LOKOLDO-799991 format. One record per residue (C-alpha): residue number from 1; residue in one letter; x, y, z. Coordinates in steps of 0.05 Angstrom, whole numbers. Example, Ala and Ser with C-alpha at 12.3 -4.5 7.8 and 13.67 -1.06 7.14 Angstrom:
2
    nr   rest       px       py       pz
     1      A      246      -90      156
     2      S      273      -21      143
//
This chain:
386
    nr   rest       px       py       pz
     1      M    -5068    -1643      455
     2      N    -5007    -1593      465
     3      R    -4945    -1619      430
     4      I    -4888    -1619      486
     5      K    -4829    -1581      459
     6      V    -4749    -1604      473
     7      G    -4686    -1580      467
     8      I    -4625    -1626      460
     9      I    -4550    -1604      479
    10      G    -4505    -1643      441
    11      T    -4497    -1679      374
    12      G    -4448    -1741      384
    13      F    -4472    -1811      380
    14      I    -4525    -1807      434
    15      G    -4557    -1736      413
    16      P    -4592    -1760      345
    17      I    -4614    -1828      378
    18      H    -4654    -1788      430
    19      I    -4681    -1751      375
    20      E    -4704    -1809      338
    21      A    -4736    -1842      398
    22      L    -4779    -1782      416
    23      R    -4805    -1767      348
    24      R    -4837    -1837      360
    25      L    -4877    -1813      415
    26      G    -4923    -1769      369
    27      Y    -4938    -1713      420
    28      V    -4862    -1689      433
    29      E    -4823    -1642      388
    30      V    -4755    -1633      381
    31      N    -4754    -1557      370
    32      A    -4682    -1536      379
    33      L    -4611    -1561      383
    34      V    -4544    -1543      410
    35      A    -4487    -1564      368
    36      G    -4421    -1535      406
    37      N    -4396    -1465      392
    38      N    -4392    -1475      315
    39      L    -4447    -1444      289
    40      S    -4438    -1469      218
    41      L    -4435    -1538      245
    42      A    -4495    -1522      284
    43      R    -4532    -1502      226
    44      K    -4508    -1559      186
    45      K    -4533    -1613      237
    46      T    -4600    -1583      246
    47      K    -4616    -1581      175
    48      Q    -4598    -1661      174
    49      L    -4642    -1672      234
    50      N    -4698    -1630      210
    51      I    -4700    -1584      276
    52      P    -4724    -1509      265
    53      K    -4674    -1474      320
    54      V    -4609    -1479      326
    55      Y    -4566    -1448      380
    56      N    -4487    -1450      391
    57      D    -4499    -1437      468
    58      Y    -4537    -1483      511
    59      R    -4555    -1424      556
    60      R    -4594    -1383      496
    61      L    -4634    -1452      491
    62      L    -4645    -1449      564
    63      E    -4674    -1373      551
    64      D    -4724    -1402      499
    65      K    -4788    -1401      540
    66      E    -4821    -1451      486
    67      I    -4776    -1508      511
    68      E    -4800    -1549      568
    69      V    -4753    -1602      569
    70      V    -4679    -1612      557
    71      H    -4633    -1667      543
    72      N    -4563    -1661      560
    73      C    -4522    -1708      513
    74      T    -4450    -1674      525
    75      P    -4393    -1702      550
    76      N    -4385    -1721      620
    77      Y    -4346    -1666      651
    78      L    -4395    -1614      628
    79      H    -4456    -1654      658
    80      F    -4457    -1622      728
    81      Q    -4451    -1545      698
    82      I    -4504    -1560      644
    83      N    -4547    -1602      690
    84      K    -4550    -1553      744
    85      D    -4570    -1491      696
    86      I    -4624    -1533      663
    87      L    -4655    -1542      732
    88      E    -4646    -1476      753
    89      S    -4681    -1454      687
    90      G    -4743    -1488      709
    91      K    -4739    -1544      652
    92      H    -4753    -1618      659
    93      I    -4693    -1651      647
    94      V    -4658    -1719      620
    95      S    -4586    -1725      628
    96      E    -4541    -1774      602
    97      K    -4501    -1816      653
    98      P    -4462    -1808      688
    99      L    -4498    -1758      727
   100      T    -4437    -1716      746
   101      V    -4361    -1743      752
   102      N    -4361    -1741      824
   103      S    -4410    -1748      882
   104      E    -4400    -1679      913
   105      D    -4432    -1654      848
   106      S    -4480    -1711      841
   107      E    -4507    -1699      913
   108      K    -4512    -1622      894
   109      L    -4561    -1634      830
   110      V    -4607    -1687      877
   111      E    -4618    -1631      927
   112      L    -4627    -1578      873
   113      A    -4684    -1624      841
   114      K    -4717    -1634      901
   115      K    -4722    -1569      914
   116      I    -4745    -1542      846
   117      K    -4793    -1593      839
   118      L    -4774    -1615      768
   119      I    -4784    -1685      732
   120      N    -4709    -1716      723
   121      A    -4682    -1775      696
   122      V    -4615    -1805      678
   123      N    -4609    -1850      615
   124      Y    -4599    -1919      637
   125      N    -4646    -1946      583
   126      Y    -4625    -2022      591
   127      R    -4682    -2022      643
   128      F    -4734    -2013      586
   129      Y    -4722    -2083      546
   130      P    -4784    -2123      550
   131      L    -4755    -2187      576
   132      V    -4717    -2146      630
   133      Q    -4787    -2124      652
   134      Q    -4806    -2192      647
   135      I    -4745    -2212      697
   136      K    -4765    -2157      746
   137      Q    -4841    -2179      747
   138      M    -4818    -2254      764
   139      I    -4773    -2230      817
   140      S    -4828    -2186      847
   141      N    -4880    -2252      841
   142      G    -4830    -2290      881
   143      E    -4822    -2339      824
   144      L    -4742    -2345      833
   145      G    -4751    -2356      906
   146      N    -4699    -2314      954
   147      I    -4642    -2291      910
   148      Y    -4573    -2313      937
   149      S    -4525    -2297      878
   150      V    -4522    -2245      819
   151      H    -4465    -2248      770
   152      G    -4442    -2224      693
   153      S    -4407    -2188      650
   154      Y    -4406    -2123      613
   155      L    -4354    -2133      552
   156      Q    -4337    -2089      494
   157      D    -4270    -2085      442
   158      W    -4277    -2015      417
   159      L    -4211    -2001      457
   160      L    -4177    -2067      446
   161      Y    -4116    -2030      406
   162      D    -4068    -1982      431
   163      T    -4086    -1935      372
   164      D    -4159    -1934      393
   165      Y    -4171    -1858      424
   166      N    -4230    -1829      448
   167      W    -4247    -1769      495
   168      R    -4274    -1820      549
   169      I    -4206    -1846      559
   170      D    -4181    -1772      587
   171      S    -4200    -1771      665
   172      K    -4209    -1700      656
   173      L    -4264    -1706      606
   174      G    -4293    -1777      628
   175      G    -4271    -1775      700
   176      N    -4229    -1820      742
   177      T    -4265    -1887      724
   178      R    -4275    -1905      656
   179      A    -4297    -1978      643
   180      I    -4331    -1979      715
   181      S    -4369    -1914      702
   182      D    -4379    -1925      630
   183      I    -4409    -1986      622
   184      G    -4404    -2023      695
   185      S    -4453    -1968      724
   186      H    -4508    -1996      669
   187      W    -4494    -2068      695
   188      C    -4496    -2049      768
   189      D    -4562    -2003      753
   190      L    -4602    -2061      714
   191      V    -4591    -2112      772
   192      Q    -4606    -2074      826
   193      Y    -4672    -2055      784
   194      V    -4697    -2119      766
   195      T    -4677    -2155      836
   196      G    -4702    -2096      884
   197      L    -4636    -2106      917
   198      K    -4582    -2052      933
   199      I    -4505    -2061      932
   200      E    -4483    -2048      998
   201      K    -4407    -2070      996
   202      V    -4358    -2074      937
   203      F    -4284    -2103      925
   204      G    -4254    -2079      860
   205      D    -4197    -2095      819
   206      L    -4180    -2050      760
   207      S    -4129    -2061      709
   208      T    -4105    -2010      656
   209      V    -4083    -2053      597
   210      H    -4055    -1999      553
   211      K    -4017    -1953      601
   212      T    -3997    -1910      542
   213      R    -4048    -1893      477
   214      K    -4031    -1865      408
   215      R    -4076    -1808      396
   216      F    -4079    -1787      317
   217      K    -4052    -1714      319
   218      Q    -4108    -1690      271
   219      N    -4166    -1727      303
   220      I    -4177    -1748      372
   221      E    -4225    -1797      357
   222      T    -4223    -1871      351
   223      F    -4171    -1892      303
   224      S    -4158    -1956      269
   225      N    -4098    -2000      278
   226      N    -4063    -1973      216
   227      K    -3987    -1981      230
   228      S    -3971    -1939      164
   229      K    -3995    -1880      199
   230      L    -3960    -1881      264
   231      N    -3918    -1823      247
   232      N    -3983    -1785      261
   233      F    -3990    -1812      333
   234      E    -3970    -1779      397
   235      N    -3964    -1819      460
   236      I    -4015    -1803      517
   237      K    -4011    -1838      578
   238      I    -4076    -1864      612
   239      S    -4097    -1870      680
   240      T    -4167    -1896      666
   241      E    -4184    -1969      676
   242      D    -4195    -2016      609
   243      Y    -4218    -2075      654
   244      A    -4247    -2090      720
   245      S    -4272    -2145      766
   246      V    -4318    -2130      826
   247      L    -4342    -2171      884
   248      L    -4407    -2151      913
   249      N    -4452    -2161      975
   250      F    -4526    -2139      971
   251      N    -4570    -2115     1030
   252      N    -4606    -2183     1029
   253      G    -4539    -2218     1039
   254      A    -4542    -2243      966
   255      K    -4463    -2248      931
   256      G    -4446    -2222      867
   257      V    -4393    -2206      821
   258      F    -4383    -2175      745
   259      T    -4332    -2162      699
   260      V    -4327    -2105      651
   261      S    -4278    -2092      597
   262      Q    -4269    -2046      536
   263      V    -4213    -2091      512
   264      S    -4245    -2161      491
   265      A    -4240    -2177      422
   266      G    -4306    -2198      386
   267      R    -4345    -2167      445
   268      K    -4385    -2110      414
   269      N    -4431    -2086      469
   270      R    -4447    -2153      513
   271      L    -4482    -2137      576
   272      Y    -4501    -2202      606
   273      F    -4529    -2227      673
   274      E    -4551    -2285      708
   275      I    -4592    -2287      779
   276      D    -4594    -2346      816
   277      G    -4656    -2355      864
   278      T    -4673    -2415      910
   279      K    -4731    -2437      862
   280      K    -4701    -2421      789
   281      S    -4641    -2377      755
   282      V    -4653    -2329      695
   283      C    -4598    -2300      654
   284      W    -4612    -2247      596
   285      D    -4553    -2224      541
   286      Q    -4565    -2153      512
   287      E    -4533    -2176      449
   288      N    -4592    -2227      444
   289      P    -4647    -2190      481
   290      E    -4701    -2229      449
   291      K    -4693    -2290      491
   292      L    -4691    -2303      564
   293      W    -4664    -2367      597
   294      I    -4704    -2390      657
   295      G    -4661    -2455      693
   296      H    -4690    -2504      738
   297      R    -4668    -2563      777
   298      D    -4729    -2617      766
   299      K    -4753    -2604      700
   300      P    -4719    -2577      630
   301      N    -4696    -2515      625
   302      E    -4739    -2460      588
   303      I    -4726    -2402      533
   304      L    -4782    -2348      535
   305      S    -4788    -2313      468
   306      R    -4807    -2232      471
   307      D    -4871    -2239      450
   308      P    -4937    -2200      476
   309      S    -4981    -2263      485
   310      L    -4925    -2292      527
   311      V    -4898    -2244      572
   312      S    -4932    -2216      638
   313      K    -4995    -2172      635
   314      K    -4953    -2115      667
   315      V    -4902    -2125      611
   316      K    -4935    -2119      560
   317      N    -4935    -2049      555
   318      Y    -4860    -2051      544
   319      V    -4871    -2094      480
   320      N    -4882    -2054      410
   321      Y    -4886    -2113      360
   322      P    -4912    -2178      355
   323      G    -4867    -2236      370
   324      G    -4819    -2245      314
   325      H    -4808    -2178      299
   326      P    -4752    -2161      332
   327      E    -4741    -2104      383
   328      G    -4674    -2072      403
   329      Y    -4632    -2016      436
   330      L    -4672    -1959      404
   331      D    -4741    -1992      424
   332      A    -4715    -1996      495
   333      L    -4693    -1921      488
   334      Y    -4769    -1908      460
   335      N    -4793    -1943      523
   336      F    -4756    -1895      565
   337      M    -4775    -1837      532
   338      K    -4849    -1859      530
   339      S    -4844    -1872      615
   340      F    -4812    -1807      621
   341      Y    -4853    -1762      584
   342      S    -4920    -1796      602
   343      D    -4899    -1762      675
   344      V    -4879    -1694      641
   345      K    -4948    -1700      598
   346      N    -4986    -1713      655
   347      N    -4943    -1662      704
   348      N    -4929    -1716      752
   349      L    -4883    -1688      801
   350      N    -4898    -1736      856
   351      N    -4882    -1806      820
   352      K    -4847    -1837      885
   353      N    -4834    -1894      840
   354      P    -4815    -1883      769
   355      D    -4786    -1939      733
   356      Y    -4738    -1898      693
   357      A    -4674    -1873      740
   358      T    -4682    -1809      773
   359      F    -4626    -1763      792
   360      L    -4624    -1803      860
   361      D    -4613    -1865      822
   362      G    -4554    -1825      781
   363      H    -4522    -1802      849
   364      N    -4523    -1871      875
   365      E    -4486    -1898      821
   366      V    -4431    -1844      818
   367      L    -4428    -1864      893
   368      L    -4418    -1941      868
   369      C    -4364    -1922      824
   370      E    -4323    -1877      871
   371      S    -4328    -1939      916
   372      I    -4301    -1991      875
   373      L    -4247    -1941      858
   374      E    -4229    -1931      927
   375      S    -4233    -2002      941
   376      Y    -4182    -2020      889
   377      K    -4136    -1963      914
   378      K    -4145    -1989      995
   379      Q    -4144    -2059      971
   380      R    -4200    -2077     1018
   381      W    -4278    -2081     1021
   382      I    -4313    -2013     1023
   383      E    -4383    -2005     1042
   384      I    -4427    -1955      999
   385      I    -4454    -1894     1043
   386      K    -4512    -1871     1019
//
């Protein structure tokens, strides 16, 4: 089998995680890395990650004829131009979310991807937990009955203190929304994916808890709440939200609500949702991904453990280890890569319904985030135009 050679643009938190998941596939070789404009830093990174080629300009990577697929793992504000250039270079593409920071640009990428006919994906990896796939199959089989309510939250605490700072906070780098686009988009993608429903209308209430944050003068990355260091901070005004709650209307008449927060003490990465149907309810928590709660009216509730002998036949492909051997975040990302690269390997350009999120899905998430922000500003329901 010919090995598929891949280039990675970006070496922050997510880039090396992509590399680790890709190497598990066996037939994919991460051949080149772009690590910003600092060539010495780039060389250090490639040595650490054992990658043969290094570039300090992503355009040079796109000229590399060996590279078939490129992963864009850069900050949000760079996504549009780099994604556009990747497509125009004729290479298949995986983009980190959001696809772009505005829907005008994301729509352009969708049209370009259609025109050039390349396999494209946006990394909404929570789709690929085995028990998430189990929920999708249960709903598809009618086990829950008619869905009438979807609710939940995505809570973190990494921006709890006013001394917590990161590039995502800056609207020029991260976009006009933060909690909504950074984590809310994951929640919305996930519930629409498993239910097969579409969010049609939204009513959002956003809040900026820290209207001013302290940025460490020597390092713009997150800094701990150390009061003895306050003289080294500069005050930065914040325009993006720390918290939001959003009412939802789905295309089948179902109602929903979710809350996102990056300032909830003790919650590290708690993506949680509950789906209520006329026969059963289900709920799932990303911080406890091995268990699926199934609710009943007339008999005891159930807890389904992730086990290949217990899940639906179609879900077994997403289970990598026997029951009792926990699978988590990286395993879900591996399942995403396995799905995407199956299409690349087979040159499957006509997959009309992939289980990974495409650029069209990414565009719809950008539209959704913009609609929530518009709803908050206008204080009314906003219909999502697609």
